[in-house]
TORSE-935422 format. One line per field, with one value per atom (N, C-alpha, C): residue in three letters; atom name; x, y, z. Coordinates in nm, 3 decimals. Layout:
<nodes>
residu	c(ALA,...)
atome	c(CA,...)
u	c(X,...)
v	c(Y,...)
w	c(Z,...)
</nodes>
This chain:
<nodes>
residu	c(MET,MET,MET,LYS,LYS,LYS,LYS,LYS,LYS,LEU,LEU,LEU,LYS,LYS,LYS,VAL,VAL,VAL,LEU,LEU,LEU,ILE,ILE,ILE,ALA,ALA,ALA,ASP,ASP,ASP,ASP,ASP,ASP,THR,THR,THR,ALA,ALA,ALA,SER,SER,SER,MET,MET,MET,ARG,ARG,ARG,LYS,LYS,LYS,PHE,PHE,PHE,VAL,VAL,VAL,LYS,LYS,LYS,TYR,TYR,TYR,GLY,GLY,GLY,LEU,LEU,LEU,GLU,GLU,GLU,LYS,LYS,LYS,SER,SER,SER,PHE,PHE,PHE,PRO,PRO,PRO,SER,SER,SER,ILE,ILE,ILE,LEU,LEU,LEU,VAL,VAL,VAL,ASP,ASP,ASP,GLU,GLU,GLU,ALA,ALA,ALA,VAL,VAL,VAL,ASN,ASN,ASN,GLY,GLY,GLY,ARG,ARG,ARG,GLU,GLU,GLU,ALA,ALA,ALA,GLN,GLN,GLN,ALA,ALA,ALA,LYS,LYS,LYS,LEU,LEU,LEU,ASP,ASP,ASP,HIS,HIS,HIS,THR,THR,THR,GLU,GLU,GLU,TYR,TYR,TYR,ASP,ASP,ASP,LEU,LEU,LEU,VAL,VAL,VAL,LEU,LEU,LEU,CYS,CYS,CYS,ASP,ASP,ASP,TRP,TRP,TRP,GLU,GLU,GLU,MET,MET,MET,PRO,PRO,PRO,ASP,ASP,ASP,ILE,ILE,ILE,ASN,ASN,ASN,GLY,GLY,GLY,ASP,ASP,ASP,LYS,LYS,LYS,ILE,ILE,ILE,LEU,LEU,LEU,GLU,GLU,GLU,TRP,TRP,TRP,VAL,VAL,VAL,ARG,ARG,ARG,SER,SER,SER,HIS,HIS,HIS,PRO,PRO,PRO,THR,THR,THR,ILE,ILE,ILE,ASN,ASN,ASN,SER,SER,SER,THR,THR,THR,PRO,PRO,PRO,PHE,PHE,PHE,ILE,ILE,ILE,MET,MET,MET,VAL,VAL,VAL,THR,THR,THR,SER,SER,SER,ARG,ARG,ARG,ASN,ASN,ASN,ASP,ASP,ASP,LYS,LYS,LYS,GLU,GLU,GLU,SER,SER,SER,VAL,VAL,VAL,MET,MET,MET,GLN,GLN,GLN,ALA,ALA,ALA,ILE,ILE,ILE,GLN,GLN,GLN,GLY,GLY,GLY,GLY,GLY,GLY,VAL,VAL,VAL,ASN,ASN,ASN,SER,SER,SER,TYR,TYR,TYR,VAL,VAL,VAL,VAL,VAL,VAL,LYS,LYS,LYS,PRO,PRO,PRO,PHE,PHE,PHE,SER,SER,SER,ALA,ALA,ALA,GLU,GLU,GLU,SER,SER,SER,LEU,LEU,LEU,ALA,ALA,ALA,GLN,GLN,GLN,LYS,LYS,LYS,ILE,ILE,ILE,THR,THR,THR,ALA,ALA,ALA,VAL,VAL,VAL,ILE,ILE,ILE,ASP,ASP,ASP,HIS,HIS,HIS,PHE,PHE,PHE,ASP,ASP,ASP,ARG,ARG,ARG,ARG,ARG,ARG,GLU,GLU,GLU,PHE,PHE,PHE,GLN,GLN,GLN,ARG,ARG,ARG,PHE,PHE,PHE,GLU,GLU,GLU,VAL,VAL,VAL,ASN,ASN,ASN,GLY,GLY,GLY,SER,SER,SER,VAL,VAL,VAL,ASN,ASN,ASN,LEU,LEU,LEU,HIS,HIS,HIS,PHE,PHE,PHE,GLY,GLY,GLY,ASP,ASP,ASP,GLN,GLN,GLN,ALA,ALA,ALA,ILE,ILE,ILE,ARG,ARG,ARG,GLY,GLY,GLY,LYS,LYS,LYS,ILE,ILE,ILE,ILE,ILE,ILE,ASP,ASP,ASP,VAL,VAL,VAL,SER,SER,SER,MET,MET,MET,GLY,GLY,GLY,GLY,GLY,GLY,ILE,ILE,ILE,PHE,PHE,PHE,SER,SER,SER,THR,THR,THR,VAL,VAL,VAL,GLY,GLY,GLY,ARG,ARG,ARG,LYS,LYS,LYS,SER,SER,SER,PRO,PRO,PRO,LEU,LEU,LEU,PRO,PRO,PRO,ALA,ALA,ALA,ILE,ILE,ILE,PHE,PHE,PHE,GLU,GLU,GLU,LYS,LYS,LYS,VAL,VAL,VAL,MET,MET,MET,VAL,VAL,VAL,ASP,ASP,ASP,ILE,ILE,ILE,LYS,LYS,LYS,LEU,LEU,LEU,GLU,GLU,GLU,ILE,ILE,ILE,SER,SER,SER,GLU,GLU,GLU,LYS,LYS,LYS,LEU,LEU,LEU,GLY,GLY,GLY,GLY,GLY,GLY,ILE,ILE,ILE,GLU,GLU,GLU,GLY,GLY,GLY,PHE,PHE,PHE,VAL,VAL,VAL,ILE,ILE,ILE,ARG,ARG,ARG,LEU,LEU,LEU,GLN,GLN,GLN,ALA,ALA,ALA,ALA,ALA,ALA,GLU,GLU,GLU,SER,SER,SER,PHE,PHE,PHE,ILE,ILE,ILE,ASP,ASP,ASP,SER,SER,SER,GLU,GLU,GLU,ASN,ASN,ASN,VAL,VAL,VAL,LYS,LYS,LYS,ILE,ILE,ILE,ALA,ALA,ALA,VAL,VAL,VAL,LYS,LYS,LYS,PHE,PHE,PHE,MET,MET,MET,ASP,ASP,ASP,LEU,LEU,LEU,PRO,PRO,PRO,ASP,ASP,ASP,GLN,GLN,GLN,ARG,ARG,ARG,LYS,LYS,LYS,GLN,GLN,GLN,GLU,GLU,GLU,LEU,LEU,LEU,GLN,GLN,GLN,ARG,ARG,ARG,VAL,VAL,VAL,MET,MET,MET,SER,SER,SER,SER,SER,SER,LEU,LEU,LEU,LYS,LYS,LYS,GLN,GLN,GLN,GLN,GLN,GLN,ALA,ALA,ALA,GLN,GLN,GLN)
atome	c(N,CA,C,N,CA,C,N,CA,C,N,CA,C,N,CA,C,N,CA,C,N,CA,C,N,CA,C,N,CA,C,N,CA,C,N,CA,C,N,CA,C,N,CA,C,N,CA,C,N,CA,C,N,CA,C,N,CA,C,N,CA,C,N,CA,C,N,CA,C,N,CA,C,N,CA,C,N,CA,C,N,CA,C,N,CA,C,N,CA,C,N,CA,C,N,CA,C,N,CA,C,N,CA,C,N,CA,C,N,CA,C,N,CA,C,N,CA,C,N,CA,C,N,CA,C,N,CA,C,N,CA,C,N,CA,C,N,CA,C,N,CA,C,N,CA,C,N,CA,C,N,CA,C,N,CA,C,N,CA,C,N,CA,C,N,CA,C,N,CA,C,N,CA,C,N,CA,C,N,CA,C,N,CA,C,N,CA,C,N,CA,C,N,CA,C,N,CA,C,N,CA,C,N,CA,C,N,CA,C,N,CA,C,N,CA,C,N,CA,C,N,CA,C,N,CA,C,N,CA,C,N,CA,C,N,CA,C,N,CA,C,N,CA,C,N,CA,C,N,CA,C,N,CA,C,N,CA,C,N,CA,C,N,CA,C,N,CA,C,N,CA,C,N,CA,C,N,CA,C,N,CA,C,N,CA,C,N,CA,C,N,CA,C,N,CA,C,N,CA,C,N,CA,C,N,CA,C,N,CA,C,N,CA,C,N,CA,C,N,CA,C,N,CA,C,N,CA,C,N,CA,C,N,CA,C,N,CA,C,N,CA,C,N,CA,C,N,CA,C,N,CA,C,N,CA,C,N,CA,C,N,CA,C,N,CA,C,N,CA,C,N,CA,C,N,CA,C,N,CA,C,N,CA,C,N,CA,C,N,CA,C,N,CA,C,N,CA,C,N,CA,C,N,CA,C,N,CA,C,N,CA,C,N,CA,C,N,CA,C,N,CA,C,N,CA,C,N,CA,C,N,CA,C,N,CA,C,N,CA,C,N,CA,C,N,CA,C,N,CA,C,N,CA,C,N,CA,C,N,CA,C,N,CA,C,N,CA,C,N,CA,C,N,CA,C,N,CA,C,N,CA,C,N,CA,C,N,CA,C,N,CA,C,N,CA,C,N,CA,C,N,CA,C,N,CA,C,N,CA,C,N,CA,C,N,CA,C,N,CA,C,N,CA,C,N,CA,C,N,CA,C,N,CA,C,N,CA,C,N,CA,C,N,CA,C,N,CA,C,N,CA,C,N,CA,C,N,CA,C,N,CA,C,N,CA,C,N,CA,C,N,CA,C,N,CA,C,N,CA,C,N,CA,C,N,CA,C,N,CA,C,N,CA,C,N,CA,C,N,CA,C,N,CA,C,N,CA,C,N,CA,C,N,CA,C,N,CA,C,N,CA,C,N,CA,C,N,CA,C,N,CA,C,N,CA,C,N,CA,C,N,CA,C,N,CA,C,N,CA,C,N,CA,C,N,CA,C,N,CA,C,N,CA,C,N,CA,C,N,CA,C,N,CA,C,N,CA,C,N,CA,C,N,CA,C,N,CA,C,N,CA,C,N,CA,C,N,CA,C,N,CA,C,N,CA,C,N,CA,C,N,CA,C,N,CA,C,N,CA,C,N,CA,C,N,CA,C,N,CA,C,N,CA,C,N,CA,C,N,CA,C,N,CA,C,N,CA,C,N,CA,C,N,CA,C,N,CA,C,N,CA,C,N,CA,C,N,CA,C,N,CA,C,N,CA,C,N,CA,C,N,CA,C,N,CA,C,N,CA,C,N,CA,C,N,CA,C,N,CA,C,N,CA,C,N,CA,C,N,CA,C,N,CA,C,N,CA,C,N,CA,C,N,CA,C,N,CA,C,N,CA,C,N,CA,C,N,CA,C,N,CA,C)
u	c(-0.400,-0.441,-0.528,-0.639,-0.721,-0.649,-0.692,-0.630,-0.662,-0.561,-0.574,-0.639,-0.749,-0.817,-0.796,-0.734,-0.693,-0.759,-0.804,-0.855,-0.754,-0.711,-0.623,-0.708,-0.713,-0.789,-0.691,-0.676,-0.582,-0.623,-0.624,-0.667,-0.556,-0.434,-0.321,-0.299,-0.315,-0.306,-0.168,-0.063,0.073,0.099,0.041,0.058,-0.017,-0.138,-0.213,-0.136,-0.081,-0.005,0.118,0.190,0.310,0.276,0.172,0.132,0.086,0.005,-0.044,0.071,0.165,0.281,0.359,0.380,0.455,0.385,0.252,0.176,0.181,0.159,0.157,0.294,0.399,0.535,0.569,0.518,0.557,0.474,0.347,0.258,0.213,0.232,0.197,0.048,-0.037,-0.181,-0.245,-0.284,-0.344,-0.438,-0.546,-0.640,-0.647,-0.615,-0.608,-0.723,-0.796,-0.901,-0.862,-0.916,-0.877,-0.998,-0.980,-1.080,-1.008,-1.062,-0.993,-1.024,-1.118,-1.150,-1.222,-1.253,-1.314,-1.454,-1.532,-1.669,-1.672,-1.584,-1.578,-1.530,-1.437,-1.390,-1.505,-1.587,-1.701,-1.798,-1.825,-1.918,-1.867,-1.738,-1.683,-1.678,-1.645,-1.642,-1.781,-1.882,-2.020,-2.067,-2.006,-2.057,-1.959,-1.835,-1.734,-1.658,-1.629,-1.551,-1.402,-1.327,-1.183,-1.109,-0.989,-0.905,-0.818,-0.805,-0.718,-0.752,-0.743,-0.762,-0.634,-0.586,-0.473,-0.531,-0.528,-0.600,-0.511,-0.513,-0.444,-0.516,-0.440,-0.502,-0.571,-0.501,-0.553,-0.610,-0.742,-0.812,-0.909,-0.948,-1.027,-1.168,-1.227,-1.366,-1.378,-1.330,-1.335,-1.194,-1.140,-1.006,-1.001,-0.879,-0.860,-0.901,-0.881,-0.921,-1.072,-1.147,-1.293,-1.336,-1.262,-1.290,-1.266,-1.156,-1.124,-1.234,-1.278,-1.385,-1.513,-1.543,-1.663,-1.651,-1.533,-1.512,-1.527,-1.466,-1.469,-1.608,-1.695,-1.832,-1.931,-1.883,-1.969,-2.011,-2.136,-2.184,-2.121,-2.071,-2.020,-1.872,-1.812,-1.671,-1.582,-1.631,-1.558,-1.424,-1.403,-1.277,-1.179,-1.214,-1.127,-0.992,-0.880,-0.748,-0.735,-0.679,-0.674,-0.535,-0.468,-0.336,-0.348,-0.305,-0.308,-0.179,-0.192,-0.077,-0.077,0.030,0.025,0.165,0.170,0.295,0.309,0.204,0.209,0.291,0.396,0.477,0.494,0.408,0.415,0.345,0.387,0.336,0.185,0.134,-0.010,-0.093,-0.049,-0.122,-0.115,0.002,0.019,-0.073,-0.076,-0.160,-0.308,-0.345,-0.484,-0.526,-0.437,-0.467,-0.476,-0.385,-0.388,-0.516,-0.552,-0.676,-0.799,-0.788,-0.900,-0.913,-0.813,-0.822,-0.745,-0.645,-0.565,-0.478,-0.450,-0.367,-0.220,-0.193,-0.054,-0.053,0.068,0.082,0.206,0.190,0.301,0.321,0.442,0.472,0.536,0.482,0.538,0.663,0.764,0.774,0.817,0.787,0.823,0.858,0.926,0.961,0.857,0.851,0.758,0.790,0.918,0.960,0.911,0.924,0.880,0.729,0.655,0.510,0.472,0.541,0.512,0.537,0.640,0.669,0.557,0.508,0.397,0.273,0.244,0.125,0.139,0.256,0.280,0.256,0.305,0.287,0.140,0.064,-0.080,-0.154,-0.124,-0.190,-0.159,-0.031,0.011,-0.062,-0.079,-0.149,-0.295,-0.361,-0.501,-0.517,-0.424,-0.432,-0.411,-0.323,-0.301,-0.425,-0.503,-0.629,-0.733,-0.733,-0.836,-0.809,-0.682,-0.649,-0.590,-0.654,-0.601,-0.470,-0.368,-0.238,-0.210,-0.136,-0.104,0.046,0.102,0.242,0.254,0.348,0.360,0.507,0.529,0.662,0.666,0.767,0.777,0.881,0.893,0.993,0.925,0.998,0.946,1.058,1.025,1.117,1.064,1.150,1.112,1.191,1.119,1.181,1.162,1.271,1.264,1.377,1.342,1.442,1.492,1.624,1.681,1.736,1.690,1.737,1.629,1.673,1.581,1.647,1.573,1.626,1.529,1.585,1.505,1.509,1.396,1.389,1.292,1.271,1.181,1.060,0.941,0.818,0.798,0.761,0.723,0.572,0.499,0.353,0.298,0.171,0.106,-0.039,-0.095,-0.236,-0.284,-0.413,-0.465,-0.402,-0.346,-0.288,-0.142,-0.068,0.075,0.149,0.282,0.366,0.473,0.525,0.638,0.741,0.865,0.965,1.102,1.196,1.335,1.422,1.526,1.624,1.762,1.864,1.999,2.040,2.110,2.152,2.242,2.319,2.412,2.345,2.218,2.145,2.120,2.102,2.058,1.919,1.896,1.769,1.692,1.560,1.479,1.469,1.429,1.414,1.271,1.252,1.117,1.033,0.912,0.815,0.851,0.958,0.991,0.894,0.852,0.763,0.839,0.772,0.831,0.728,0.777,0.691,0.719,0.614,0.628,0.589,0.677,0.646,0.651,0.544,0.533,0.526,0.599,0.590,0.580,0.466,0.443,0.467,0.499,0.524,0.398,0.282,0.156,0.126,0.231,0.222,0.139,0.133,0.064,0.167,0.140,0.227,0.145,0.200,0.140,0.252,0.237,0.344,0.295,0.385,0.355,0.259,0.268,0.181,0.251,0.187,0.247,0.233,0.338,0.335,0.439,0.452,0.559,0.606,0.732,0.796,0.750,0.703,0.659,0.748,0.833,0.919,1.041,1.156,1.281,1.333,1.373,1.425,1.519,1.607,1.697,1.616,1.656,1.583,1.617,1.736,1.778,1.831,1.825,1.861,2.009,2.096,2.238,2.301,2.415,2.469,2.514,2.553,2.599,2.492,2.366,2.255,2.274,2.251,2.274,2.152,2.036,1.913,1.838,1.757,1.673,1.528,1.437,1.294,1.238,1.156,1.094,0.943,0.870,0.724,0.681,0.598,0.549,0.397,0.343,0.198,0.158,0.056,0.008,-0.069,-0.058,-0.134,-0.266,-0.343,-0.470,-0.445,-0.519,-0.502,-0.611,-0.576,-0.680,-0.771,-0.894,-0.992,-0.942,-0.882,-0.834,-0.726,-0.632,-0.524,-0.579,-0.677,-0.738,-0.807,-0.875,-0.941,-0.841,-0.727,-0.622,-0.569,-0.547,-0.496,-0.600,-0.726,-0.833,-0.842,-0.820,-0.822,-0.710,-0.592,-0.479,-0.508,-0.564,-0.595,-0.699,-0.797,-0.899,-0.836,-0.742,-0.672,-0.591,-0.522,-0.444,-0.535,-0.650,-0.743,-0.796,-0.826,-0.875,-0.770,-0.645,-0.538,-0.515,-0.543,-0.520,-0.630,-0.745,-0.857,-0.842)
v	c(-0.608,-0.501,-0.401,-0.365,-0.264,-0.130,-0.040,0.092,0.163,0.220,0.291,0.426,0.454,0.583,0.666,0.781,0.865,1.002,1.054,1.191,1.277,1.386,1.485,1.605,1.636,1.752,1.855,1.966,2.071,2.199,2.311,2.438,2.507,2.453,2.512,2.438,2.508,2.444,2.384,2.454,2.405,2.274,2.262,2.140,2.025,2.050,1.945,1.898,1.992,1.959,1.876,1.913,1.842,1.699,1.686,1.553,1.466,1.521,1.444,1.397,1.486,1.450,1.336,1.348,1.244,1.110,1.111,0.986,0.920,0.998,0.943,0.892,0.954,0.910,0.781,0.767,0.655,0.530,0.545,0.430,0.404,0.282,0.249,0.263,0.226,0.230,0.320,0.438,0.530,0.627,0.660,0.762,0.868,0.992,1.099,1.197,1.223,1.324,1.432,1.553,1.665,1.736,1.788,1.873,1.997,2.115,2.240,2.289,2.222,2.258,2.141,2.159,2.051,2.015,2.115,2.088,2.009,2.043,1.968,1.825,1.810,1.676,1.591,1.648,1.575,1.536,1.628,1.600,1.485,1.488,1.383,1.249,1.251,1.127,1.067,1.151,1.103,1.032,1.064,1.012,0.924,0.914,0.836,0.750,0.627,0.537,0.556,0.591,0.611,0.504,0.471,0.375,0.444,0.577,0.650,0.799,0.865,1.009,1.073,1.174,1.255,1.393,1.433,1.555,1.652,1.776,1.884,1.911,1.948,1.975,2.112,2.215,2.351,2.399,2.409,2.459,2.567,2.658,2.775,2.746,2.634,2.610,2.499,2.381,2.269,2.211,2.207,2.155,2.004,1.956,1.814,1.724,1.770,1.687,1.668,1.769,1.756,1.665,1.671,1.579,1.436,1.414,1.281,1.233,1.320,1.285,1.248,1.324,1.298,1.164,1.136,1.009,0.892,0.900,0.787,0.762,0.862,0.844,0.816,0.814,0.792,0.645,0.618,0.479,0.387,0.444,0.358,0.375,0.486,0.509,0.519,0.473,0.492,0.419,0.319,0.244,0.287,0.392,0.438,0.484,0.435,0.481,0.632,0.695,0.841,0.883,0.965,1.019,1.169,1.218,1.361,1.425,1.532,1.604,1.743,1.777,1.900,1.953,2.078,2.138,2.125,2.075,2.056,1.931,1.949,1.833,1.822,1.894,1.885,1.759,1.709,1.583,1.588,1.701,1.713,1.692,1.753,1.739,1.596,1.537,1.398,1.306,1.322,1.237,1.261,1.386,1.416,1.343,1.343,1.275,1.124,1.068,0.924,0.885,0.962,0.934,0.950,1.036,1.055,0.943,0.857,0.742,0.755,0.844,0.860,0.736,0.701,0.585,0.618,0.743,0.788,0.941,0.997,1.140,1.187,1.284,1.333,1.481,1.518,1.656,1.730,1.848,1.934,2.003,2.027,1.981,1.835,1.768,1.627,1.602,1.492,1.455,1.360,1.350,1.257,1.114,1.085,0.949,0.914,1.008,0.979,0.964,1.043,1.029,0.894,0.852,0.723,0.609,0.619,0.517,0.508,0.625,0.627,0.561,0.597,0.542,0.392,0.348,0.204,0.127,0.181,0.113,0.101,0.208,0.207,0.109,0.115,0.026,-0.119,-0.147,-0.283,-0.337,-0.253,-0.295,-0.332,-0.248,-0.274,-0.392,-0.407,-0.520,-0.651,-0.651,-0.772,-0.807,-0.706,-0.736,-0.787,-0.732,-0.768,-0.903,-0.932,-1.055,-1.157,-1.272,-1.378,-1.429,-1.438,-1.480,-1.622,-1.697,-1.835,-1.856,-1.913,-1.952,-2.075,-2.072,-2.179,-2.216,-2.333,-2.376,-2.372,-2.310,-2.301,-2.200,-2.181,-2.088,-1.979,-1.870,-1.759,-1.705,-1.669,-1.599,-1.458,-1.361,-1.222,-1.168,-1.119,-1.064,-0.913,-0.839,-0.693,-0.642,-0.547,-0.500,-0.618,-0.634,-0.751,-0.850,-0.839,-0.925,-1.025,-1.134,-1.232,-1.293,-1.302,-1.363,-1.469,-1.568,-1.678,-1.672,-1.694,-1.691,-1.793,-1.784,-1.875,-1.797,-1.850,-1.783,-1.801,-1.693,-1.698,-1.711,-1.621,-1.633,-1.570,-1.601,-1.554,-1.523,-1.426,-1.392,-1.345,-1.308,-1.251,-1.115,-1.053,-0.920,-0.916,-1.027,-1.024,-1.137,-1.131,-1.234,-1.170,-1.250,-1.213,-1.324,-1.289,-1.391,-1.349,-1.443,-1.414,-1.447,-1.366,-1.391,-1.366,-1.415,-1.394,-1.248,-1.205,-1.065,-1.024,-1.120,-1.089,-1.092,-1.127,-1.126,-0.982,-0.958,-0.824,-0.800,-0.683,-0.656,-0.546,-0.561,-0.453,-0.338,-0.222,-0.105,-0.099,-0.022,0.001,0.065,0.014,0.058,0.014,-0.064,-0.113,-0.224,-0.223,-0.327,-0.458,-0.568,-0.701,-0.795,-0.902,-1.010,-1.131,-1.189,-1.293,-1.429,-1.529,-1.669,-1.745,-1.818,-1.889,-2.039,-2.116,-2.262,-2.311,-2.370,-2.417,-2.567,-2.614,-2.757,-2.840,-2.775,-2.849,-2.868,-2.855,-2.876,-2.771,-2.653,-2.542,-2.446,-2.400,-2.304,-2.186,-2.069,-1.949,-1.864,-1.821,-1.745,-1.614,-1.518,-1.393,-1.303,-1.297,-1.209,-1.075,-0.967,-0.835,-0.780,-0.716,-0.656,-0.547,-0.492,-0.396,-0.411,-0.381,-0.400,-0.291,-0.332,-0.234,-0.235,-0.339,-0.339,-0.427,-0.378,-0.455,-0.445,-0.558,-0.553,-0.671,-0.656,-0.766,-0.883,-1.004,-1.122,-1.158,-1.121,-1.145,-1.014,-1.004,-0.877,-0.872,-0.903,-0.881,-0.836,-0.767,-0.692,-0.780,-0.906,-0.993,-1.092,-1.050,-1.132,-1.169,-1.295,-1.342,-1.327,-1.297,-1.292,-1.159,-1.127,-1.008,-1.050,-0.989,-1.014,-0.912,-0.959,-0.873,-0.892,-0.782,-0.785,-0.728,-0.802,-0.760,-0.752,-0.641,-0.624,-0.648,-0.733,-0.761,-0.641,-0.620,-0.516,-0.576,-0.500,-0.551,-0.679,-0.785,-0.913,-0.934,-0.990,-1.028,-1.132,-1.140,-1.230,-1.374,-1.425,-1.563,-1.583,-1.488,-1.497,-1.487,-1.401,-1.386,-1.515,-1.579,-1.706,-1.814,-1.817,-1.914,-1.893,-1.766,-1.736,-1.768,-1.739,-1.771,-1.922,-2.000,-2.146,-2.194,-2.135,-2.171,-2.132,-2.013,-1.968,-2.060,-2.104,-2.196,-2.328,-2.376,-2.500,-2.486,-2.373,-2.349,-2.337,-2.272,-2.256,-2.389,-2.478,-2.612,-2.690,-2.677,-2.747,-2.693,-2.564,-2.502,-2.535,-2.580,-2.610,-2.745)
w	c(-0.822,-0.731,-0.806,-0.746,-0.809,-0.805,-0.891,-0.890,-0.759,-0.700,-0.574,-0.600,-0.530,-0.545,-0.419,-0.437,-0.323,-0.334,-0.219,-0.212,-0.137,-0.202,-0.139,-0.100,0.029,0.076,0.131,0.059,0.101,0.031,0.105,0.047,-0.032,-0.028,-0.101,-0.232,-0.343,-0.475,-0.499,-0.457,-0.480,-0.405,-0.285,-0.208,-0.273,-0.321,-0.389,-0.513,-0.586,-0.707,-0.673,-0.567,-0.526,-0.483,-0.401,-0.352,-0.468,-0.557,-0.672,-0.760,-0.786,-0.867,-0.801,-0.670,-0.599,-0.601,-0.585,-0.586,-0.723,-0.827,-0.963,-1.003,-0.950,-0.978,-0.903,-0.782,-0.695,-0.714,-0.756,-0.763,-0.907,-0.954,-1.093,-1.123,-1.026,-1.048,-0.942,-0.981,-0.885,-0.956,-0.889,-0.935,-0.826,-0.858,-0.759,-0.779,-0.673,-0.673,-0.572,-0.590,-0.505,-0.447,-0.326,-0.262,-0.211,-0.239,-0.206,-0.065,0.002,0.140,0.207,0.336,0.410,0.365,0.328,0.286,0.155,0.063,-0.062,-0.034,0.060,0.097,0.149,0.237,0.290,0.180,0.089,-0.020,-0.108,-0.138,-0.224,-0.151,-0.023,0.054,0.070,0.068,0.080,-0.046,-0.161,-0.287,-0.363,-0.316,-0.385,-0.285,-0.325,-0.238,-0.265,-0.162,-0.174,-0.093,-0.140,-0.069,0.036,0.025,0.116,0.112,0.227,0.235,0.288,0.216,0.261,0.292,0.417,0.456,0.532,0.488,0.559,0.692,0.793,0.923,0.922,0.881,0.892,0.759,0.752,0.634,0.678,0.587,0.627,0.675,0.632,0.672,0.777,0.746,0.840,0.852,0.971,0.991,0.973,0.947,0.921,1.037,1.162,1.275,1.280,1.234,1.229,1.114,1.003,0.892,0.938,1.009,1.062,1.157,1.245,1.339,1.263,1.158,1.077,1.004,0.948,0.877,0.972,1.089,1.183,1.242,1.236,1.285,1.173,1.049,0.933,0.927,0.891,0.892,0.786,0.677,0.569,0.538,0.573,0.537,0.660,0.776,0.901,0.908,0.822,0.826,0.716,0.640,0.532,0.587,0.533,0.579,0.565,0.667,0.674,0.721,0.639,0.674,0.691,0.807,0.834,0.783,0.706,0.651,0.714,0.786,0.864,0.897,0.931,0.977,1.129,1.195,1.340,1.373,1.451,1.491,1.642,1.717,1.863,1.911,2.025,2.080,2.100,2.148,2.174,2.047,1.936,1.810,1.758,1.768,1.722,1.802,1.935,2.019,1.989,1.962,1.928,1.800,1.700,1.574,1.594,1.673,1.700,1.772,1.872,1.947,1.859,1.756,1.664,1.563,1.555,1.466,1.337,1.334,1.213,1.193,1.068,1.038,1.023,0.991,0.983,0.988,1.005,1.031,0.956,0.865,0.785,0.814,0.852,0.890,0.772,0.740,0.636,0.690,0.605,0.467,0.461,0.351,0.337,0.191,0.167,0.030,-0.026,-0.158,-0.222,-0.180,-0.161,-0.124,0.018,0.112,0.249,0.256,0.178,0.173,0.116,0.009,-0.052,0.046,0.129,0.228,0.332,0.375,0.470,0.411,0.287,0.220,0.201,0.160,0.139,0.268,0.380,0.509,0.545,0.521,0.552,0.461,0.331,0.235,0.265,0.294,0.322,0.444,0.546,0.666,0.634,0.556,0.526,0.430,0.335,0.244,0.318,0.418,0.495,0.577,0.616,0.685,0.586,0.465,0.367,0.303,0.272,0.202,0.299,0.308,0.392,0.333,0.415,0.369,0.418,0.337,0.372,0.365,0.472,0.469,0.379,0.287,0.189,0.170,0.112,0.071,-0.081,-0.134,-0.279,-0.320,-0.448,-0.502,-0.583,-0.603,-0.682,-0.768,-0.891,-0.979,-1.000,-0.981,-1.002,-1.120,-1.220,-1.341,-1.339,-1.356,-1.360,-1.448,-1.537,-1.634,-1.715,-1.723,-1.790,-1.689,-1.562,-1.454,-1.414,-1.351,-1.295,-1.171,-1.063,-0.942,-0.892,-0.822,-0.769,-0.617,-0.555,-0.410,-0.354,-0.224,-0.152,-0.103,-0.125,-0.082,0.069,0.135,0.276,0.290,0.222,0.221,0.094,0.066,-0.056,-0.026,-0.098,-0.087,-0.223,-0.231,-0.354,-0.382,-0.279,-0.295,-0.330,-0.301,-0.330,-0.263,-0.267,-0.206,-0.119,-0.026,0.058,0.042,0.010,-0.020,0.028,0.024,0.056,-0.065,-0.085,-0.191,-0.132,-0.199,-0.154,-0.160,-0.058,-0.049,-0.166,-0.217,-0.325,-0.463,-0.468,-0.594,-0.639,-0.768,-0.811,-0.755,-0.699,-0.632,-0.702,-0.713,-0.769,-0.670,-0.718,-0.632,-0.577,-0.471,-0.419,-0.530,-0.547,-0.646,-0.789,-0.805,-0.939,-0.979,-1.105,-1.155,-1.170,-1.137,-1.151,-1.211,-1.273,-1.321,-1.233,-1.179,-1.077,-1.132,-1.113,-1.142,-1.011,-0.979,-0.853,-0.878,-0.797,-0.800,-0.657,-0.621,-0.486,-0.476,-0.356,-0.336,-0.349,-0.348,-0.366,-0.515,-0.597,-0.743,-0.814,-0.759,-0.823,-0.882,-1.005,-1.070,-1.122,-1.109,-1.165,-1.223,-1.347,-1.409,-1.469,-1.478,-1.544,-1.472,-1.337,-1.260,-1.242,-1.285,-1.274,-1.133,-1.085,-0.953,-0.941,-0.821,-0.796,-0.652,-0.630,-0.500,-0.403,-0.285,-0.186,-0.062,-0.046,0.072,0.050,0.096,0.102,0.244,0.302,0.438,0.462,0.560,0.595,0.650,0.612,0.658,0.801,0.845,0.983,1.041,1.173,1.238,1.276,1.180,1.201,1.070,1.081,0.968,0.852,0.880,0.773,0.728,0.743,0.695,0.548,0.516,0.379,0.290,0.349,0.273,0.290,0.193,0.194,0.172,0.247,0.227,0.129,0.037,-0.063,-0.060,-0.046,-0.054,-0.188,-0.259,-0.390,-0.386,-0.430,-0.441,-0.585,-0.604,-0.739,-0.793,-0.924,-0.991,-1.040,-1.115,-1.167,-1.245,-1.211,-1.277,-1.381,-1.498,-1.594,-1.529,-1.575,-1.513,-1.503,-1.611,-1.609,-1.504,-1.497,-1.399,-1.257,-1.238,-1.106,-1.065,-1.158,-1.128,-1.092,-1.161,-1.131,-0.990,-0.953,-0.821,-0.714,-0.742,-0.648,-0.624,-0.731,-0.717,-0.625,-0.642,-0.556,-0.411,-0.390,-0.256,-0.190,-0.267,-0.215,-0.173,-0.254,-0.221,-0.093,-0.077,0.043,0.166,0.147,0.259,0.305,0.212,0.247,0.325,0.285,0.352,0.493,0.511,0.641,0.741,0.693,0.781,0.851)
</nodes>
């Protein structure tokens, strides 16, 4: 995974500091840039490519809803993920933001953990659009700390894997780094891929579910490893055609 580049637009220094601290704590690979008002946000968005915008609604010069409107009408950055950060929690404001094309909505005050969950959901959605995923048969080993667990792969892409493991297995935490070993039934093997956990959920919708689903996002891959993964993806794509 490439390093995530995020722009925080907020006129309150303490809020920018809090959000930046939370992002750097929650995400292994991230680059954070800041804008102190709407005009600076526009200038930076015009000259720098960002993977995500976190924007305050109420700012002294240009409000966040106007920044959102400007981004969505921009010829080159109109699809950039945009999260509105605001103290407004009334239905009218939420609907206005949704109609304006916001990808998520965070109400102040919030915890670093809740913000990270919102961001993860937005990133995961966009990564799933960007990276073609293939349902596969095979196994996966996840190594974290001094633990290792074995599971079954559900699908794989250049961006990460989705798998199931036994509920009684030792489980990694959200955002914990893992080392991934993949073995597919098409006789393809890939080992030592660095990633981090972005989602844990029950595999079945009942309380005594025996399995847990784990989503892992790959981190920056060395060129050789990336080429190996691209070769596997090409093979899977040919089989799917």
